[in-house]
C-alpha positions in Angstrom: 15.5 10.6 -7.9 16.3 7.9 -5.4 15.4 4.2 -5.8 12.5 2.6 -3.9 13.5 0.6 -0.9 12.5 -3.1 -0.7 9.6 -3.0 1.7 7.6 -5.7 3.5 3.8 -5.9 3.3 3.5 -4.8 6.9 5.7 -1.7 6.2 3.5 -0.8 3.3 0.4 -1.2 5.4 2.0 1.1 8.0 2.6 3.8 5.4 -0.9 3.4 4.0 -2.4 3.6 7.5 -0.5 6.9 8.1 -2.2 8.3 5.1 -5.8 7.5 6.0 -6.2 3.9 4.9 -7.5 1.1 7.2 -7.5 -2.6 7.0 -10.9 -4.1 6.0 -10.0 -7.8 5.6 -7.3 -10.3 5.1 -7.6 -13.5 3.1 -4.5 -15.7 3.1 -1.4 -13.6 2.6 -3.2 -10.6 1.1 -4.5 -7.6 3.1 -7.2 -5.3 1.7 -6.8 -1.6 2.8 -9.4 1.1 2.1 -9.7 4.8 2.3 -13.0 6.6 2.0 -13.0 9.9 0.1 -15.9 12.2 -0.7 -16.0 11.0 -4.3 -15.3 7.3 -3.8 -13.6 4.5 -1.9 -10.0 3.6 -2.7 -9.2 -0.1 -2.2 -5.6 -1.4 -2.4 -4.6 -5.1 -2.0 -1.2 -5.5 -0.3 0.6 -8.9 -0.3 1.8 -9.7 3.2 5.3 -10.9 2.1 8.7 -10.2 3.6 9.8 -8.5 0.3 7.2 -7.0 -2.0 8.4 -6.8 -5.6 9.1 -3.3 -7.1 6.4 -3.7 -9.8 3.8 -4.6 -7.2 4.9 -1.7 -5.0 4.6 0.7 -8.0 1.0 -0.6 -8.6 0.1 0.0 -4.9 1.6 3.6 -5.1 -0.4 4.3 -8.3 -3.7 2.9 -6.8 -3.3 4.7 -3.5 -2.5 8.2 -5.0 0.3 8.7 -2.4 3.5 10.3 -3.4 6.3 7.9 -4.4 8.7 9.8 -2.1 6.7 8.5 1.0 7.8 4.9 0.1 11.5 5.7 -0.4 
């Protein structure tokens, strides 16, 4: 299992957009991304920082239900 790369907020948003998410709003340095599914709407908040901490990235991965390998 490989380590996660250090990603910026913009790079994370790009990965989320490729998997069906879209930007709904931005307040300060945080971007709200959403994806509508038949059952519900998934909302993920992404900090727009140059380097997002690994714990925050893991939380975004968990909330988005996207495979961890897409962020490596």
